[in-house]
Every structure is written in structure tokens, then in C-alpha cells.
C-alpha atoms as one frame of an Amber mdcrd trajectory, in Angstrom:
protein
 100.671  28.672  20.593 104.372  27.924  21.025 105.731  25.743  18.285 109.398
  25.182  19.115 111.734  24.351  22.003 115.515  24.703  21.988 118.434  22.971
  23.636 122.028  24.189  23.797 124.768  21.566  24.243 128.020  23.147  25.462
 130.479  20.336  24.760 134.212  19.750  24.877 134.595  19.837  21.097 131.684
  21.967  19.979 128.866  24.230  21.090 125.698  22.987  19.430 122.050  24.048
  19.482 118.904  22.402  18.165 115.354  23.641  17.809 112.655  20.974  17.828
 108.925  21.015  17.308 106.577  19.539  19.876 106.781  16.161  18.133 110.513
  16.068  18.794 111.617  16.552  15.188 114.675  18.768  14.671 113.729  21.772
  12.532 116.930  23.811  12.958 120.464  23.178  14.168 123.733  25.055  14.403
 127.194  24.383  15.799 130.626  25.920  16.220 133.894  24.498  17.622 134.500
  25.244  21.289 137.448  27.709  21.367 140.391  26.605  23.532 143.812  27.890
  24.508 146.725  25.765  25.724 149.115  28.033  27.648 151.330  25.216  29.009
 151.727  21.471  28.504 148.870  19.770  30.337 146.883  23.008  30.647 143.737
  23.951  28.762 141.488  26.964  29.219 138.803  29.058  27.564 138.383  32.809
  27.464 134.830  33.697  28.529 134.275  36.309  25.839 135.394  33.852  23.151
 132.922  31.329  24.537 130.101  33.841  24.707 130.782  34.950  21.136 130.501
  31.316  20.004 127.286  30.814  21.989 125.799  33.942  20.390 126.896  32.859
  16.907 125.293  29.439  17.343 122.030  30.804  18.754 121.765  33.528  16.078
 122.288  30.913  13.377 119.638  28.732  14.995 117.020  31.436  15.333 117.536
  32.595  11.739 116.523  29.115  10.579 113.226  28.987  12.488 111.326  31.133
   9.965 109.639  33.203  12.634 108.315  30.243  14.619 108.212  31.026  18.309
 110.786  29.379  20.582 108.966  28.980  23.884 111.780  27.688  26.081 115.413
  26.654  26.253 117.715  24.761  28.616 121.483  24.338  28.509 123.571  21.164
  28.899 127.306  21.315  29.381 130.513  19.549  30.329 130.698  18.782  34.007
 133.827  20.154  35.670 134.527  23.543  34.057 133.338  26.747  35.708 133.696
  30.534  35.679 134.822  32.639  38.631 132.516  35.668  38.788 132.835  39.028
  40.549 130.074  40.842  42.417 129.510  43.050  39.360 128.565  39.976  37.295
 131.809  40.039  35.308 134.133  37.094  34.736 137.373  37.336  36.719 139.541
  35.136  34.515 139.707  32.239  32.081 137.717  29.030  32.416 139.901  26.103
  33.496 138.917  23.266  31.148 137.426  20.203  32.799 140.417  18.031  31.838
 143.150  20.589  32.668 145.932  19.274  34.929 146.945  22.542  36.622 145.131
  21.724  39.891 146.833  18.371  40.555 148.819  19.806  43.483 145.655  21.255
  45.011 143.891  17.891  44.835 146.851  16.330  46.646 146.652  19.048  49.303
 142.933  18.430  49.681 143.580  14.715  50.097 146.190  15.371  52.770 143.964
  17.824  54.625 140.583  16.046  54.472 141.237  12.553  53.120 139.369  10.650
  50.430 137.291   8.799  53.028 135.760  11.991  54.411 135.215  13.692  51.043
 133.690  10.505  49.639 131.384  10.146  52.643 129.990  13.623  51.878 130.107
  13.992  48.093 129.889  10.332  47.026 133.027  10.676  44.884 136.759  10.658
  45.505 138.826  13.821  45.427 139.650  14.694  41.841 141.754  17.509  40.429
 139.155  18.173  37.731 136.402  18.920  40.281 135.386  22.422  41.315 136.890
  22.464  44.821 140.433  21.747  43.604 140.089  24.446  40.946 138.879  26.975
  43.524 141.912  26.121  45.653 144.127  26.688  42.597 142.679  30.174  42.084
 143.193  31.013  45.748 146.832  29.819  45.783 148.012  31.277  42.469 145.822
  34.391  42.109 144.821  35.477  45.641 144.035  39.010  44.475 141.504  37.618
  41.968 140.073  35.091  44.409 139.499  37.817  47.003 137.014  39.429  44.582
 135.182  36.171  43.786 131.427  36.230  44.308 130.154  33.176  42.391 131.451
  29.925  40.906 129.255  29.043  37.917 129.503  25.817  35.915 129.380  26.303
  32.162 125.656  25.663  31.690 124.914  27.908  34.697 127.091  30.651  33.265
 125.355  30.614  29.873 121.989  30.863  31.641 123.356  33.727  33.757 124.458
  35.607  30.646 120.998  35.115  29.153 118.902  35.961  32.219 121.043  37.563
  34.931 119.997  34.774  37.328 122.506  32.411  38.972 121.509  28.818  39.740
 123.260  25.428  39.677 121.490  22.151  39.027 122.317  19.016  40.990 124.111
  17.129  38.191 126.703  19.886  37.818 126.926  20.388  41.584 127.788  16.678
  41.774 131.037  17.422  39.897 132.476  19.789  42.509 133.300  17.535  45.528
 131.182  19.962  47.589 127.625  18.607  47.205 126.286  16.572  50.137 124.602
  13.724  48.260 122.688  12.577  51.352 121.330  15.968  52.437 120.995  17.355
  48.863 122.677  20.644  49.720 126.085  22.289  49.567 128.311  20.953  52.338
 129.110  24.046  54.388 131.090  21.832  56.751 133.392  20.481  54.018 133.920
  23.919  52.493 134.571  25.495  55.912 137.343  22.953  56.578 139.270  24.392
  53.623 138.231  28.030  54.214 136.018  28.381  51.162 132.820  30.365  51.681
 129.784  28.326  50.640 128.173  31.522  49.311 130.407  31.116  46.247 128.226
  28.189  45.209 125.007  29.251  43.448 121.613  28.192  44.845 120.644  24.657
  43.828 117.750  23.979  41.475 116.236  20.922  39.800 116.778  20.310  36.089
 113.746  21.474  34.144 112.871  24.271  36.584 112.637  27.824  35.276 115.636
  30.010  36.161 114.709  33.296  34.496 113.802  35.058  31.271 115.966  36.285
  28.421 116.729  39.975  29.020 116.789  42.596  26.279 120.562  42.727  25.813
 120.887  38.930  25.504 117.930  38.847  23.098 119.745  41.310  20.858 122.968
  39.293  20.983 121.466  35.839  20.413 118.238  36.334  18.480 116.269  34.527
  21.205 112.865  36.030  22.023 112.915  38.710  24.712 111.260  37.321  27.842
 111.594  33.666  26.788 111.881  31.259  29.738 115.283  29.662  30.301 115.354
  26.552  32.482 118.042  24.589  34.283 119.671  21.874  32.201 122.702  20.068
  33.581 125.645  17.758  32.960 125.427  16.569  29.352 125.816  12.822  29.937
 123.355  12.688  32.823 120.496  14.749  31.424 120.612  12.586  28.275 118.596
  10.058  30.265 115.566  12.348  29.805 115.286  11.768  26.052 116.707   8.243
  26.217 113.991   7.282  28.728 116.469   5.676  31.116 115.778   7.762  34.226
 114.331   4.882  36.267 116.319   2.319  38.315 117.121  -0.953  36.543 117.630
   0.545  33.063 121.264   1.032  32.061 122.049   3.762  29.538 125.097   2.933
  27.424 126.052   6.143  25.627 128.570   5.486  22.836 130.603   8.357  21.476
 134.307   9.174  21.449 134.157   7.933  25.027 131.585   5.487  26.342 129.516
   6.095  29.472 127.241   3.733  31.383 124.630   5.457  33.568 122.352   3.672
  36.020 119.758   5.361  38.225 119.692   4.096  41.799 117.434   4.555  44.802
 120.222   5.653  47.169 123.865   6.772  47.085 126.465   3.978  47.270 129.056
   3.940  50.043 130.496   0.470  49.453 134.290   0.760  49.737 134.688  -1.158
  46.465 132.666   1.461  44.601 135.142   4.123  45.735 138.268   2.011  45.219
 137.259   0.943  41.714 136.824   4.564  40.623 133.076   4.630  40.001 131.189
   7.917  39.926 127.822   9.010  41.314 125.714  12.080  41.899 122.219  13.536
  41.931 119.853  14.129  39.022 116.775  16.036  40.173 113.987  16.184  37.613
 110.508  16.155  39.157 112.156  14.334  42.081 115.782  13.714  43.115 117.397
  10.562  41.721 120.794   9.084  42.399 122.854   8.155  39.365 125.824   5.812
  39.158 128.221   5.771  36.238 131.319   4.222  34.761 132.788   4.201  31.298
 135.581   3.844  28.783 137.739   6.851  28.006 138.090   5.605  24.422 135.372
   3.768  22.528 134.564   5.497  19.253 137.925   7.204  19.854 139.630   3.811
  19.639 137.908   3.168  16.307 139.126   6.526  14.968 142.643   5.807  16.215
 142.630   2.437  14.420 141.315   3.967  11.207 144.194   6.452  11.196 146.675
   3.611  11.588 144.922   1.788   8.761 145.597   4.687   6.365 142.089   6.060
   6.755 140.292   2.840   5.836 136.531   3.330   5.636 134.213   2.084   8.357
 132.438  -0.064   5.790 135.639  -1.791   4.665 136.775  -2.487   8.241 133.370
  -3.819   9.297 133.192  -6.019   6.196 136.641  -7.438   6.968 135.756  -8.002
  10.647 132.555  -9.798   9.645 134.620 -12.555   8.043 136.461 -13.248  11.323
 135.138 -15.746  13.880 134.273 -14.632  17.431 137.432 -14.371  19.505 139.434
 -12.808  16.668 141.839 -15.742  16.267 143.031 -15.307  19.841 143.851 -11.601
  19.514 142.671  -9.502  22.487 142.498  -5.714  22.634 142.599  -3.451  25.690
 141.131  -0.008  24.846 142.911   2.051  27.531 144.367   4.626  25.146 143.851
   7.337  27.803 144.434   5.395  31.004 142.645   2.673  32.924 138.878   2.465
  33.128 136.712   1.164  35.955 137.161  -1.175  37.771 140.930  -0.827  37.113
 141.466   2.961  37.293 145.211   3.029  36.661 146.276   6.376  35.123 149.404
   4.727  33.707 147.478   1.973  31.901 147.756   1.910  28.124 146.056   0.121
  25.270 147.410  -2.864  23.421 146.784  -5.853  21.177 147.786  -9.154  22.754
 148.147 -12.386  20.809 149.180 -10.942  17.452 150.885 -13.161  14.911 152.097
 -12.735  11.370 148.681 -14.015  10.262 146.775 -11.204  12.029 144.904  -9.140
   9.454 143.186  -5.765   9.680 139.881  -7.598   9.972 141.164  -9.650  12.922
 142.508  -6.577  14.677 139.387  -4.510  14.063 137.063  -7.232  15.322 139.334
  -7.592  18.351 138.993  -3.863  18.972 135.182  -4.089  18.908 135.257  -7.129
  21.184 137.774  -5.590  23.594 135.722  -2.432  24.150 132.603  -4.512  24.798
 134.507  -6.812  27.181 135.770  -3.829  29.164 132.272  -2.342  29.203 131.068
  -5.581  30.797 133.931  -5.458  33.322 132.851  -1.983  34.380 129.177  -2.866
  34.666 129.771  -6.055  36.637 132.167  -4.349  39.020 129.595  -1.644  39.669
 126.599  -3.942  40.163 128.623  -6.158  42.538 128.715  -3.290  45.056 126.217
  -3.294  47.908 123.064  -1.263  47.278 123.241  -1.133  43.472 119.939  -1.871
  41.748 120.177  -4.929  39.442 120.094  -4.157  35.723 116.974  -5.384  33.936
 117.396  -3.658  30.555 120.244  -2.254  28.463 119.626   0.746  26.211 122.304
   2.013  23.791 122.536   5.442  22.158 125.095   7.286  20.059 126.625   7.316
  16.613 128.355   3.949  17.097 124.963   2.207  17.176 124.999   2.319  13.362
 127.660  -0.408  13.448 125.434  -3.512  13.459 128.373  -5.872  14.017 129.415
  -3.971  17.123 125.860  -4.083  18.497 125.660  -7.864  17.976 129.060  -8.323
  19.630 127.980  -6.147  22.562 124.706  -8.072  23.054 126.516 -11.420  22.818
 129.211 -10.416  25.312 126.768  -9.218  27.972 124.464 -12.143  27.113 121.351
 -10.019  26.897 119.143  -8.264  24.391 120.037  -4.598  23.972 117.671  -1.783
  23.006 119.201   0.434  20.332 117.730   3.896  19.823 118.098   6.003  16.662
 118.807   9.166  18.679 121.783  11.148  17.405 121.210  14.471  19.230 120.129
  13.044  22.548 121.726  15.773  24.698 120.238  18.658  22.724 116.849  16.968
  22.617 116.989  16.318  26.365 117.820  19.979  26.984 114.862  20.986  24.798
 112.597  18.721  26.869 113.839  20.400  30.059 113.209  23.788  28.445 109.651
  22.649  27.734 109.129  21.653  31.362 110.345  24.955  32.795 108.358  27.039
  30.324 105.135  25.155  31.040 104.792  23.714  27.543 104.759  20.271  29.170
 103.266  19.483  32.567 105.690  16.647  33.261 108.370  14.464  31.729 105.984
  11.720  30.666 103.811  14.205  28.783 106.914  15.547  27.015 107.948  12.066
  25.926 104.487  11.217  24.662 104.367  14.425  22.631 107.894  13.933  21.238
 107.612  10.236  20.453 108.134  10.830  16.742 111.480  12.533  17.367 112.578
  10.023  19.982 112.346   7.322  17.327 111.595   3.630  17.324 113.657   1.247
  19.419 115.169  -1.813  17.752 116.210  -4.853  19.747 119.505  -6.611  19.036
 119.638 -10.183  20.318 122.758 -12.083  21.388 124.024 -14.941  19.243 124.047
 -18.047  21.529 127.151 -19.513  19.861 129.002 -16.214  20.118 127.889 -15.767
  23.726 129.286 -19.158  24.754 132.644 -18.363  23.165 132.753 -14.863  24.631
 131.868 -16.100  28.103 134.909 -18.360  28.106 137.148 -15.585  26.758 135.806
 -13.110  29.307 136.299 -15.471  32.258 139.730 -16.778  31.324 141.288 -13.614
  29.915 139.562 -10.273  30.355 138.649 -10.507  34.047 142.336 -10.574  34.960
 144.167  -9.033  32.009 144.037  -5.317  33.001 145.275  -5.976  36.543 147.909
  -8.475  35.361 149.449  -5.824  33.119 149.453  -3.130  35.840 153.148  -3.646
  36.830 154.128  -3.400  33.163 152.156  -0.153  32.836 153.921   1.285  35.874
 157.356   0.298  34.552 156.713   1.754  31.103 155.489   5.016  32.644 159.110
   5.848  33.498 160.033   5.847  29.807 157.205   8.141  28.632 157.886  11.732
  27.823
């Protein structure tokens, strides 16, 4: 009988794998930094062979720790907007343009001029974005036409890893949603959109649901990775979105608040959203197909845990414990000090790329504790702004429950602040490897270890952990409601002209 399942998480900062037993407990894990190169300011890329070497290192380390226990299945999660251009011979034609690389900004402007945001949004459910696959394909065609002429496939990172393991090319719907080329109403590649910009739709791999089997590990890949020859490899998907599988937030009405360096809010919905406000406010959406297609909506903060790390550096590396203890002595509202967490630009519903973070209301009496509490409050206030802007759009399912995951959930003060600001109980999970565990679940579905998602969750309940509820403090909530209404609902937009002016002085 199979005893283990594995999940590979191909992230921005690291490539990580976990092996779990059928109760969901992690029995082996391995990780390695994701190798990057930065050829020009604003550019970032990966060399495929460097990436594959890291993948093999991580999987070999993982399989060595399993003590001969059989791994029955694996799925791969990855970042959402990075892909590999492949030739007909199955070889990579060049480097991987990192998801956040700025080299395709001109191509996104050209796409906007040629097709317009309204049209692209009406098809793909998202605005034109230079990080998405279509703009990157246009970059390859403009700058390396001789390479582009030999292109046969465009594989997102998770798809590419699966291809290297099995020789089979497929793309799941969550990763297809990050290309600007998926028709979110018809659930297929938009041949019409691609034809308008002279890109052959055959470049896009056949679509497949997450958790469906793609192929089996071939002999060469087994030798390189230590994975069992013939083991089933299944489709995974975009790391943030597939995390809903383990977090049990894949049904409408349950908001997943994933707290890491960045913070993402994901809400399943019955239908795509085409409210003009949803587009204008910068919200994202796509398709997550597991057992049946689901629409997901999302927003987030570019810096959440990242803002905490930034503040700790400024505070000479003060410990989390010391900062939390100091913040605990400060009353709600932080003595009138407000923090905007836009260290990397504006978040939804104020998506201003020139926006920057700041403390407002500082005085000579402002202590580290005041500033740190303000930081925790400001991130939670902006989370609420994003959620309320999204749910105000026509067709969005009302939120009935809030579930929070991620390393920041260990900060009890932050959780109480968050619950008090949204005025609702929040469900805090103990999951720390939610993406890897979700990928393992999908590997179990495709390999037939589990008949369905519910069976997988029941089997893995021990590893999924026990939920704890954090209740709002009524006194805090009353104070925060006034602060939110009078200050935070207008503060980001009020400062927009200042952001624009200061942008001229940045280097």
C-alpha cells in the first residue's frame, strides 16, 4: 500500500518539497533557494538548467529521507506568471523571465493600444499586465524573432517541472489564468484574442484540472530525482490558489487570508465578475478547477510580513517578542499614529504604482511600541479596505467566514487586531506548509490514493491541524470602526497626488 504523497512548491525565494503520510503529517522536507540572475536594472530571470538542478537536488534530498517508503504521487505548485519557451525537440529556448521582471512593460503598452483593457478584461477577467504570459510572448517575438520562430510550447513553471518529469505537457486553469489568454467564461484558450496579436494558440499547452494525472515519471527523471519510476505526477497550479485545498476554503463565502511576506485574500465565487469597479480597483480573478471549475477572486497587500521585517531592520533587529510586548502596552489607535503599508506600491482598491508607505501622526512621544502597533493596525485596515472594495462589486458572494493561514498567525496580538478591525471572528489554522500540503493532496487525487477532495481532507485531518477561533474585542472594534471610517477609507487616495509628485524625485 502507498504510504506517502509529495508536493513540490516552486516559489519566488525557494524551491521546497514535502513528503506527507496519509494522515497529513510531514515526514520529510527539503528546500533550496531559487537561483536568479539580474542582467539589467528591473530585469530578473532564471536559467532552466540551474532551476532543474535545484529541483533535482531538492527531490533527491527528500527521497533520501523517506527510508524506502513508497511515494505514490506528486503534484507541483509554482509562481504564477513565469514560463519557459520550449522548442519542438522538448528543449528550452532561453531563460525564464521572472514573474516580476519589468522587461515587457513596452509590450503590455502595445497590447493595450492594440486590443484595449476593456476587451482583454471581457475575455480573461483581468486587465492587461506586463507580468502575464501574453506580454512576455510578445517580448520574445520582438527582441528574439529567431528564437520565437522555433517556439513550440509556452509552459508555466509547474507545467515545465511536470514536463521534465514525465514528458507530458499540460497547463492547469489557475496558471492559465495568469496569461491574459484564458477565456474565463468558455474555460478555454481564447483563439480569437491570440489571433488578434498573431500568436498561435497551439503554443499554449492543453488545459487540465488540478489534481488530474498528467503522466508518469520516466526512467531518466527517476534517476535524476530519486522519485519512483512510473510514479503518477498530477497537475498542481498557482501556489496561492491551490492552497485553498488544504486550507478548506474552496467554497463560496469563505475568505482565505494568507499571511506571508505579502498578504493575499482569496474568495471563491459562483461566476466571473465583470463589474467595472472590480477592474478599475485592480482586483484579480481566474479559474480553479478541482473536481469542478470554480471562479476565484483575489486581492492583497504587497507587504505584510515584509513590512514587519522592514520595521525590525530599522529597529536594529529587535526581536518579534520584544516588539509585540511593547505594542501590547499601547492602546488601540496607537496614540493617533497611522501606518500605510504600501512599501511596494498601492494595493487594491487604490492600485497606484507610485504609492509608498508611511507613518502619519508621529510625535516626539512616539515609541517603538506605538509604531509597531500602528504597523499591525495599518496592514489590517488596508486588508479590510481591499475586502470591502471587492465585496461591493456586483456578483461577489458575501463573506460568511474568515480563515487565516501563514507564519504571521503566531502573532496573537496581530490576530486580535485583525478580528477587531473586521468586526468578526477569524479562524486561525496552524498550517505552515499549506502550499506543499495542498500539492500533496492533488498528487493523491491524480494517483487514485484518494477518490475525492473530501476523502483526502478526512484522511489528512491530523496534519491539517485544529482550528482556533480569535474573537474581536468589542471596545477595540468600536475604536477601530471610527478610525477606519474617518481616516483609512480616504487616506490612500488623499495622498495620491503626493505620491505622484514624489515619484519625480526617485532614482
